N, C-alpha and C positions, 0 to 999 in steps of 0.2 A: 429146479430152475432151468430155464432155456438159455441157450447161448444165441447170439445174433445169427449165427449160421443155421440154427435149428428153427428160429422164429421167422427169419426173413422170407422163407418161401411163401408165406401167406401173402406177402406184399409183392414179391417179384417172380415167383415160380409160375410155370405154365400149367402144371398139373397139381393134383392133390398130394401134399406130402404125407408120408405115413405117420410121422410124429404128430401128436396133438389131436388126431381125429377123435371127436367126441360128440356123439348125438347130432350128427349132421353138420356141425360147424368145425372146421379144422383150425386149430391154433387161435380161434376166436372165442372169447368168453362172452356169451350172449348178454350177461349182465353188465359188461363193460363196453361202452361206446366211445371211449375216450383214449387219446394217445398216451397220456401219462401212465395208465395202467400197463400198457404193453411195453413202454420204455422202462418202467420199473422192473417188470418181469425179466427184461434183458440186461438190467443194471446199466442202463445208459440214460441220457437225458432225452426228454421229448424233442428238443431241438435237434439233437444228433440223429435220432431215429427218423425224424421228418426229412432231414437233409440227406441221409443215406438212401432212403427210399426214393426221394425225388430224383437224386442223381442216378440211381440205378434204373428207374422206370419212367421218369417224367411225370409221374402221378403223385398225389398226396396220400398220406396214411389214411386220412379221413375218407378218401375215395375208396380205398380198399376195405376199410371197416364197413362203410355203407354198402358196398357190393356184396360182402359176405352176409350182412344182415338181410339184404334183399334176396339173396339166393336161399337163405334159410327160410325166410318168410314165404317165398314162392313155393318152396318144397312143402312146407307145412300146409299151405292153403290147398295145394293140389293133392296131397296124399294123406292128410289126417282128417279126423272128424272134429278137431278142435274148432271152437268158435273163433271169430276174429278177435274178440276180447281175450280169450285164452292165449291166442298166439301173441298178442300184444304184451300180455303179462309174461309169457314164457321168454320173450325176447327183451324183457325189462324196459319197455317203453313206459313213460309216465302215465299214459292213459290211451284208450282206444283211438280217440281223435288224433293224437300225436302220431300213433302208428299209421293210421290211415293216410294222414297228410304226407308222412315220409314215403310210404309205399306208392301213393299216387304220383308224387313228385318224381320219383325215380323210374317207375314202371309205366306211367302214363295212363293207368286205369286204377280204379279203387280196388281194394282187396276183395270186396264182394263181386265186382265185375270180373276180376281175374279168376276167382274161384269158379264162377259160372262157365268160364272158358270161352 
């Protein structure tokens, strides 16, 4: 189990914390895109996690989760031979169109366009 001090760096830290680094995503479980999962791992409520992160950073937990997913997706698109569908599956999106919409909304280009560079 993680403590708040071990987990919070993904939300407030400037660099990559050493704890929790796993397969390109640190302290972020690719299959979990939701606040309750991370709050539960810390043994705190989702409301408390959201409040602490917002007070410390001025940003929401969802912003951080989305940024970590976007970083991992960008990394996989640039460095792997995985198809866009495989990346969507690996990051546990419901389907490829959902992943493409998420990526395009945050990055401003489609995953296909981003991969072409």
